[in-house]
N, C-alpha and C positions, 0 to 999 in steps of 0.2 A: 459565293460567300453570304448568300442569304441567312445558309444553312447557318455560316462561322456565328453570326450577331445571332441570331435565334437560339441558339446555344449557349453565347452568354446570358444573353437577357435572362435566361433561364435558370444561370447558375446564380448571377448574383441574384435574382428574384425569391429560389431557395436560399443562397445567405440571409437575405435582410429579412427573411421569416421564419429561420434558423434565430438567429438573433433577437428577436421583436420578441424569440417561444421563449428566451433564456431570460431576457429581463422579466416576463412576469413573472417566471418562474422565482428569480430573485428576489420580486417583490413581494409575491406573494409570501417567500418564507428565507429567509438565508439559516444556515443550521438543519438543509433538510425541512422544513416547515409542514407536513403532511402530516395529521396521527399515523403514531406507527412507525415511523420511523426515525434513522440510530438520532439526526442529532451530532450535535456538538457536545464537547468534553473540557472540562476548567477540569486541573488538577494540582492538590499541594497538598505534598505528601503522603497521607493516606485513603484523605477525603478526594471524591470526583466526583463530579457535577455534573450530567447532562442538564446541557438547557439549550436552548431553540429561537429562532428569531425570526421577526417576520417585520417586512415593511419601511419605511426609512422614515426619518423628525428626531423629535426630539425624544429621546425615551423613554419606556414606558415600561418599570418591571408587575410582568402577571403574578397574585402569586391565585393559586388552587386552591379550593377545599379541598374536605375530606381527611383533617385531622395530618395526623403521623402515614398516611397516609396521600397525603396530595403528590400530585402527579401533572405533564405537562396533559397530558393527554383526560386528566378527568377534569381541567383547564377550558377545554376543545364540546368536551361531549356531556359532560355534568355539569356547570354552572347554568343559573336562573337564565342569562345571555349567554352569546360565547364572546368575549370580546374581542380578542384577534382576529372577529372577520366587523366587529363595531368600529376598531380602533388601527388599525395596519395603513387605510389609505390616510393615517394625517402623524402617528407618532412611529415611532421604532419599539415596537413591543419584541420583549423580550422573558421569558419563563421558564422555569428548570422541575425538572423532580426532586420532591424534597428529599434531605438524606435518610438513604435509611428504608425510601418506601416501599412496601411491599413490593405492589405495581407498578414501582420505575426500576429507575438503571443508576440512581444516585448511589453512591455508599462511601460510606465510613465509622471511624470509631463515634460508640457510643457516649458521648460526658456527661458523664454522670452527676458530674458537677456544676457544670453550665449548662445544663440542656437549649431555653431558650438561647442565649449569646453564642451554640454552635450554629444554630440554625442559621442568625442574622452575620456572623462570618462568612458561612457559604453564601446567602444572598450579596453582601458585599463585595466577595472575592470574585464573585462572577461577571458582575456590575467591573470593577478593575480589572480583569484579565481582557475584557470587552475595550479598554480604558473608554470607561466612561464616569463620569463626576456627579455632574445632579443631572438628577434622573426625578419622574413621580413615580407612583405603588400605585396602581388597584386591587385587592385583598378578597377572596371570598374565604368565610368563615375562619380559621386559625392562620389568616391573613390577616384577623384584629389584629389582636396582640402581634404578631410577626411585625406589623405596623408601627406600635405601639414603638418596641422595641428599636426600630428603624429611626425613627424620630428623636429617641432617646440619648441614642449612640452615635450619628450622622447626620445633627441637624440644621446644617451647612450644604448636606448635599439633596435631602428632601425636599423636594419646590414642592410639590400638596400629595394630598395621598389624599386617596377612596377606600371607605372599608363597608363593603357589601356584605350584609349581616354577619357584623362580628360574631366570633364565639367572643362568649364573659363570665363569668360564677356566677351562681343563684345560687343565697344560702339554705336553701333545704336541697340544693341539691350538688352540694363540696365537691365529692368525689365521682365525680359523671364522667368527667372525661378518664381520668384514674383507670376507674374501672373498666371503661368503655371501651379504651386502648391496652387492656391488659387482657382483653377477651379476644380482642376485633383485630387486635395488632401486633402481639408483641409473639403468642405463641407461631405464628407465619414466619417473623421475625425469627424467630431461634432457631425455624427448621431451617433456614439459607445460612445460618450460624452457626457453626455447631462450637462454635467459640462461645458463644454466649451463654446466657442460663438466664432462665425467669426470675430466676433471683436478682440478675443484673437490671435486669428491663423494668423487675419491681424496682429501686434507689432507683432509677433512672426516673424513672414516672411517679414518684415518691417526690423530686426533687422538684420536675416537670410544673405539677400540678398542685402539691400537696402542703409545699413550705410555704406557698406567699399564695393559697387557694380565695383570694377576693379580687373584686371588680375583674379587670383582665390580663392576671396573670404576670402583665410582664414588665409594668409599668405604674407607679405611685399616681394616685388622683391630685398631689401636688403640682408631679410635671408636668399630668394633661393641663390643669390649671392653666400652666406656665407657659404650656407647648406654643410659640408663634407661627405653623407649621397650621398653613388653610387645607383643613379635611375636610372630606364630603361624610358623611355618613347615610346609609341605605339599612334600617333597624329591618331584623326578622323578628319573631318570638315560637321559640322550639325552643324544644329544655336546654340544646347549646346553643343558641345563639339569645339570650335574653335579651329583652326587650327594653327592660329598666336599666340594665348596662346600658346599654349602647346608646340611650339617650341620655343619663347621666353622665358617657362621657361628652356626649354632645352638647350638654347645657354648659360644664365646665372646659370646654376649652375654648379659647376667646375668637377664634377664629374657624369655627367650624358651621357646614351649614349641616343638611338634616332633608333626604329628600321626603317621597308623599307617604303614607305608610298607611295599607299594607302596598306596596310595590308591586308582592308578584301575585295577587289570586285579587281578581282578573287575571291572568297573564294575557291580555289585551293592555295592561298596565306596566306592562314590562319597557315597551318599547318611548314612554314616558320617562319612567325613573334612568334610560340609558339617553336621553334628550338631555337630561339634565346631569349626567357625570359625564357629556359627550360636553356642554356648556360649563361642566364646571374647571373639564380638560382645557379647554380653549384659555377659561379667561386666564388660568395660574401659568400660562406656557412661557415661557422666559421668549420675550419681545426680538433679537435678535437670533429667535432660530426661521 
């Protein structure tokens, strides 16, 4: 009798332990939330986007830096701070590999006529796929132009936005992004896509970076001046992340905030910037969540 009771207790304890472990894994990452694992996929026609989720709460879309090689792994290991570790305990974090990033698993056609909008279609498509209407967004580097495009395309869906070290166009280096991607992204992409030529890549990058080679690439100053979405900008100042453009956007946007600068050097300043981001997100999180 005692042995039967002991066996029952052991089984119950094991089950409880397994359930607790499963709950921890689920909370840490829906969609296999560890670096290097497969994740989940959203598909629409010829477009297939890999995404991952972590945590719970109000949705927070995360956009990695790295230009056209923006990936989930880059978000987790190559950002000035890991936003998943920082925010998964308060928010439902969602990130995806950019379409056709060389180190990612997202694929789709090169939309030569509307490159920026095609990427925004993917971001909004993933949120639609997950049944998410309203969300906040935090993006690094190329995430800046993507965020401005999201704010113009879906102003009623994006509650607040954080632009960390946003990309922008320098008057003295208008072709910087075109040239970098013609060397650093295009050749490897063509190797993986035998039906695509460097001529097509040239047309794609020309439309993306040379057709409107000013300011933040995706929207006009008039739009930023009229944008009513709260934004927090963390400026940088390297060739791809011009301080002047970040500050001009901050001065134009009527509901903008700016972090301390510099916020990445020395590294001991990064936690202070993260606290500012956390306070900003908490302040603009809808009260009903």
